[in-house]
DRENDO-1510 file (C-alpha; in Angstrom, 1 decimal, always signed):
<recs>
REC; n; res; u; v; w
REC; 1; MET; +0.0; +0.0; +0.0 .
REC; 2; SER; +1.3; +3.5; -0.9 .
REC; 3; LEU; +2.0; +5.8; +1.9 .
REC; 4; LEU; +2.0; +9.0; -0.2 .
REC; 5; SER; -1.2; +10.7; -1.1 .
REC; 6; TRP; -1.0; +12.3; -4.6 .
REC; 7; ASP; -4.5; +13.9; -4.3 .
REC; 8; LYS; -4.7; +17.7; -3.7 .
REC; 9; PRO; -5.6; +18.3; +0.0 .
REC; 10; LYS; -9.0; +19.7; +0.8 .
REC; 11; LYS; -9.2; +23.2; +2.1 .
REC; 12; ALA; -10.3; +23.8; +5.7 .
REC; 13; ARG; -11.9; +27.1; +4.8 .
REC; 14; SER; -12.1; +29.6; +2.0 .
REC; 15; THR; -8.9; +31.4; +1.1 .
REC; 16; GLU; -10.5; +34.7; +2.1 .
REC; 17; GLY; -11.6; +33.3; +5.5 .
REC; 18; HIS; -8.2; +31.7; +6.0 .
REC; 19; ASN; -6.4; +34.9; +5.4 .
REC; 20; LYS; -8.6; +36.8; +7.8 .
REC; 21; LYS; -8.1; +34.2; +10.6 .
REC; 22; PHE; -4.3; +33.9; +10.0 .
REC; 23; GLN; -2.9; +37.3; +9.2 .
REC; 24; SER; +0.6; +35.9; +8.6 .
REC; 25; ASP; -0.6; +34.2; +5.4 .
REC; 26; THR; -1.3; +37.6; +3.9 .
REC; 27; GLY; +2.2; +38.6; +3.1 .
REC; 28; ILE; +4.6; +38.5; +6.1 .
REC; 29; PRO; +7.7; +36.7; +4.7 .
REC; 30; GLY; +8.8; +33.4; +6.4 .
REC; 31; THR; +5.4; +32.4; +7.9 .
REC; 32; PHE; +2.9; +29.9; +6.6 .
REC; 33; VAL; -0.2; +28.4; +8.0 .
REC; 34; PRO; -1.5; +25.5; +5.9 .
REC; 35; ASN; -5.2; +25.8; +4.8 .
REC; 36; MET; -6.1; +22.1; +4.8 .
REC; 37; ALA; -8.7; +19.8; +6.3 .
REC; 38; ASP; -7.7; +17.8; +9.5 .
REC; 39; GLU; -7.9; +14.5; +7.6 .
REC; 40; ASP; -5.2; +15.7; +5.2 .
REC; 41; LYS; -3.0; +17.5; +7.7 .
REC; 42; TYR; -1.2; +14.5; +9.1 .
REC; 43; ARG; -0.9; +12.5; +5.9 .
REC; 44; TRP; +2.2; +12.2; +3.6 .
REC; 45; LYS; +1.2; +14.5; +0.8 .
REC; 46; ALA; +3.2; +14.4; -2.5 .
REC; 47; LYS; +3.3; +16.4; -5.7 .
REC; 48; LYS; +5.3; +15.9; -8.8 .
REC; 49; ILE; +7.0; +19.0; -10.3 .
REC; 50; GLY; +8.6; +19.0; -13.7 .
REC; 51; GLY; +10.4; +21.6; -15.6 .
REC; 52; LYS; +14.1; +22.4; -15.6 .
REC; 53; ASN; +14.5; +20.9; -12.1 .
REC; 54; PRO; +12.2; +17.8; -11.8 .
REC; 55; ARG; +11.4; +16.8; -8.2 .
REC; 56; VAL; +8.8; +15.4; -5.9 .
REC; 57; GLU; +7.8; +17.5; -2.9 .
REC; 58; ILE; +6.6; +15.6; +0.0 .
REC; 59; ARG; +4.9; +17.3; +3.0 .
REC; 60; LYS; +3.7; +16.1; +6.4 .
REC; 61; THR; +2.6; +17.8; +9.6 .
REC; 62; THR; +3.6; +15.9; +12.8 .
REC; 63; ASP; +2.2; +16.4; +16.3 .
REC; 64; GLY; +3.5; +14.3; +19.2 .
REC; 65; LYS; +5.8; +14.1; +22.2 .
REC; 66; SER; +9.5; +14.0; +22.1 .
REC; 67; PRO; +10.9; +10.7; +23.3 .
REC; 68; LEU; +13.8; +12.5; +25.0 .
REC; 69; ASP; +12.0; +14.9; +27.3 .
REC; 70; GLY; +8.2; +14.6; +26.7 .
REC; 71; SER; +8.0; +18.1; +25.2 .
REC; 72; ASN; +5.6; +18.9; +22.4 .
REC; 73; ALA; +7.0; +17.9; +19.0 .
REC; 74; TYR; +5.0; +19.7; +16.3 .
REC; 75; ALA; +6.5; +20.4; +12.9 .
REC; 76; GLN; +5.7; +20.9; +9.3 .
REC; 77; ILE; +8.0; +18.8; +7.2 .
REC; 78; LEU; +9.1; +19.3; +3.6 .
REC; 79; LEU; +11.1; +16.7; +1.8 .
REC; 80; ILE; +12.2; +17.5; -1.7 .
REC; 81; VAL; +13.4; +14.4; -3.7 .
REC; 82; PHE; +15.6; +15.3; -6.6 .
REC; 83; PRO; +17.0; +12.6; -9.0 .
REC; 84; ASP; +20.4; +12.6; -7.2 .
REC; 85; SER; +19.7; +14.1; -3.7 .
REC; 86; LEU; +17.2; +14.9; -1.0 .
REC; 87; GLN; +16.4; +18.3; +0.6 .
REC; 88; PHE; +14.8; +18.2; +4.0 .
REC; 89; SER; +13.4; +21.2; +6.0 .
REC; 90; MET; +11.0; +21.7; +8.9 .
REC; 91; ASN; +9.9; +24.4; +11.3 .
REC; 92; GLY; +10.2; +22.6; +14.6 .
REC; 93; LYS; +10.9; +19.2; +16.3 .
REC; 94; ALA; +9.4; +16.2; +14.6 .
REC; 95; VAL; +8.8; +12.7; +15.8 .
REC; 96; LEU; +8.6; +10.3; +12.9 .
REC; 97; ASP; +8.4; +6.5; +12.5 .
REC; 98; GLN; +11.6; +5.6; +10.8 .
REC; 99; ASP; +10.1; +3.1; +8.4 .
REC; 100; GLU; +7.5; +5.7; +7.3 .
REC; 101; LEU; +10.2; +8.2; +6.5 .
REC; 102; VAL; +12.2; +5.7; +4.5 .
REC; 103; GLN; +9.1; +4.5; +2.7 .
REC; 104; ALA; +8.1; +8.1; +1.8 .
REC; 105; ILE; +11.5; +8.9; +0.4 .
REC; 106; ALA; +11.6; +5.6; -1.6 .
REC; 107; GLU; +8.1; +6.2; -3.0 .
REC; 108; GLY; +8.9; +9.7; -4.0 .
REC; 109; SER; +12.1; +8.7; -5.6 .
REC; 110; GLY; +10.4; +5.9; -7.5 .
REC; 111; ALA; +7.6; +8.3; -8.7 .
REC; 112; LEU; +10.3; +10.7; -9.8 .
REC; 113; SER; +12.1; +8.1; -11.9 .
REC; 114; GLN; +8.9; +6.9; -13.4 .
REC; 115; ALA; +7.3; +10.3; -14.1 .
REC; 116; PHE; +10.3; +11.9; -15.7 .
REC; 117; ASN; +12.0; +8.7; -17.1 .
REC; 118; ARG; +15.4; +9.5; -15.5 .
REC; 119; ASP; +16.4; +5.9; -15.9 .
REC; 120; PRO; +19.8; +6.0; -17.7 .
REC; 121; ASP; +19.6; +2.3; -18.4 .
REC; 122; SER; +16.9; +2.9; -21.0 .
REC; 123; ASP; +19.0; +5.4; -23.0 .
REC; 124; CYS; +22.6; +5.3; -22.3 .
REC; 125; ASP; +24.9; +2.5; -23.5 .
REC; 126; ARG; +27.9; +3.7; -21.5 .
REC; 127; PHE; +25.9; +3.8; -18.3 .
REC; 128; LYS; +24.8; +0.2; -18.9 .
REC; 129; GLN; +28.6; -0.7; -19.1 .
REC; 130; GLY; +29.3; +0.9; -15.8 .
REC; 131; HIS; +30.6; +4.2; -16.9 .
REC; 132; GLY; +29.2; +7.4; -15.4 .
REC; 133; THR; +26.4; +8.1; -13.0 .
REC; 134; PRO; +22.9; +9.4; -13.4 .
REC; 135; LYS; +24.4; +12.9; -12.4 .
REC; 136; ASP; +26.4; +12.7; -15.7 .
REC; 137; MET; +23.4; +12.5; -17.9 .
REC; 138; ASP; +21.9; +15.3; -20.0 .
REC; 139; CYS; +18.3; +15.4; -21.1 .
REC; 140; VAL; +18.0; +14.6; -24.8 .
REC; 141; SER; +14.2; +14.6; -25.4 .
REC; 142; ASP; +11.0; +14.1; -23.5 .
REC; 143; GLY; +12.8; +13.5; -20.3 .
REC; 144; HIS; +15.2; +10.7; -21.7 .
REC; 145; TYR; +18.8; +11.1; -20.5 .
REC; 146; MET; +22.1; +10.1; -22.0 .
REC; 147; CYS; +25.8; +10.9; -21.3 .
REC; 148; GLY; +27.7; +13.2; -23.7 .
REC; 149; TYR; +29.5; +10.3; -25.3 .
REC; 150; CYS; +26.3; +8.5; -26.3 .
REC; 151; ILE; +24.7; +11.8; -27.4 .
REC; 152; HIS; +27.7; +12.3; -29.7 .
REC; 153; ASN; +27.4; +8.7; -31.1 .
REC; 154; ALA; +23.6; +9.0; -31.6 .
REC; 155; THR; +24.1; +12.3; -33.4 .
REC; 156; ARG; +26.9; +10.7; -35.6 .
REC; 157; GLU; +24.7; +7.7; -36.4 .
REC; 158; LYS; +21.8; +9.9; -37.4 .
REC; 159; GLN; +24.1; +11.9; -39.6 .
REC; 160; GLU; +25.5; +8.8; -41.3 .
REC; 161; ALA; +22.0; +7.4; -41.8 .
REC; 162; ARG; +21.0; +10.6; -43.6 .
REC; 163; ASN; +24.1; +10.5; -45.9 .
REC; 164; VAL; +23.3; +6.9; -47.1 .
</recs>
């Protein structure tokens, strides 16, 4: 069963009502109060983002007690899964189940590879032979990636085919 929810969260109130209730959402930099229904607040929410920098953004709100001192541990967490790295930020202490965290990252990474086809095995002969890493790949078309050497060879082969 998937841990990540890809559906857009429901709003708790209208945008206008939310902005009246939480003044910080109307323009003060560095503050954010999510406008979502309680049933969505504590789920692992995910969103695929394409463009020049493809990624999956995963968000979760936690609310619990610290196992160290019993203090409140409330935080809004943002995990950004990139093809080759992970960015993690939050605004407080978070208590998380380790297995859930690992599963959320794995699902996000898998969805990123599938959605944006950043699987060098499908396009790059040199990668298949153990040369280079996914970081060395360049986008050649429709999210397909190849290393510079294979791009050069593919271009040369197309040129030769035209000349025949």
